[in-house]
C-alpha positions in Angstrom: 119.8 116.6 99.0 121.1 117.1 95.5 120.3 113.4 94.6 116.8 113.7 96.1 116.1 116.9 94.2 117.4 115.3 91.0 115.0 112.3 91.4 112.1 114.6 91.8 113.3 116.7 88.8 113.2 113.5 86.7 109.6 112.8 87.8 108.5 116.3 86.6 110.7 116.4 83.5 109.7 113.0 82.1 106.3 114.3 81.0 106.2 118.1 81.0 103.0 118.3 78.9 101.1 116.3 81.6 102.2 118.6 84.3 101.3 121.7 82.3 97.8 120.1 81.9 97.7 119.4 85.6 98.6 123.0 86.4 96.0 124.5 84.0 93.1 122.1 84.3 93.2 120.3 87.6 90.3 122.4 88.9 88.2 121.6 85.9 89.0 117.9 85.4 88.9 114.9 87.7 92.3 113.6 86.7 93.7 110.4 88.1 97.1 111.9 87.5 96.4 114.6 90.0 95.7 112.1 92.7 98.7 110.0 91.6 101.0 113.0 91.9 99.6 113.8 95.3 100.2 110.2 96.4 103.7 110.2 95.1 104.5 113.6 96.8 103.0 112.4 100.1 105.0 109.1 100.0 108.2 111.0 99.3 107.5 113.5 102.0 106.9 110.7 104.5 110.1 109.0 103.4 112.1 112.2 103.6 110.7 112.9 107.1 112.0 109.5 108.2 115.3 110.2 106.5 115.8 113.4 108.4 114.8 111.6 111.7 117.5 109.0 111.0 120.1 111.7 110.4 119.1 113.3 113.7 119.5 109.9 115.5 123.0 109.6 113.9 123.9 113.1 115.2 124.2 114.6 111.7 121.5 117.2 112.1 119.8 119.0 115.0 116.4 118.2 116.4 113.6 119.9 114.5 110.1 119.3 113.2 111.2 116.8 110.5 107.8 116.9 108.8 107.9 120.6 108.3 111.5 120.5 107.2 110.5 117.8 104.6 107.6 119.9 103.4 109.8 122.9 103.1 112.3 121.0 101.0 109.6 119.7 98.7 108.0 123.2 98.5 111.2 124.7 97.3 111.7 121.9 94.8 108.1 122.2 93.5 108.5 126.0 93.1 111.5 125.3 90.9 109.7 122.6 88.8 106.7 124.9 88.3 109.1 127.7 87.3 110.6 125.3 84.7 107.2 124.4 83.3 106.0 128.0 83.1 109.4 129.3 82.0 109.7 131.7 85.0 113.5 132.2 85.3 113.4 133.6 88.9 111.8 130.4 90.2 114.4 128.2 88.6 117.3 128.7 90.9 117.7 124.9 91.5 118.4 124.4 87.8 121.9 125.8 88.0 124.4 123.5 89.7 126.1 126.4 91.4 122.9 127.9 92.7 121.5 124.5 93.7 124.7 123.8 95.7 124.4 127.2 97.5 120.8 126.5 98.4 121.5 123.0 99.6 124.5 124.2 101.6 122.3 126.9 103.2 119.6 124.4 104.0 122.2 122.0 105.5 123.6 124.8 107.6 120.1 125.4 109.0 119.8 121.8 109.9 123.3 121.0 111.2 123.8 120.3 114.9 125.4 123.2 116.7 
């Protein structure tokens, strides 16, 4: 999960100005970047859903709604990235290696097979 989060973090960190524009102006502008970002997130969500299903088949995690679990993971990650862009410290828990590890461990404990 840490590696997957880091890959997404790079996506959002590569061009913070673009993401600030998307946050502020997406309702007012028809930006191709908004659709591109949506497509990337949808693709990653589908991939992560399949990743979780494969982990279940290997007996590593319990059965669950893998699509909802994937969306939940990305929602948490997006909250962090938006917090980073807007400089809202409370929303940036995934920035700290220690906090991120605790959050990942908590998530894994929710998903583990009993």
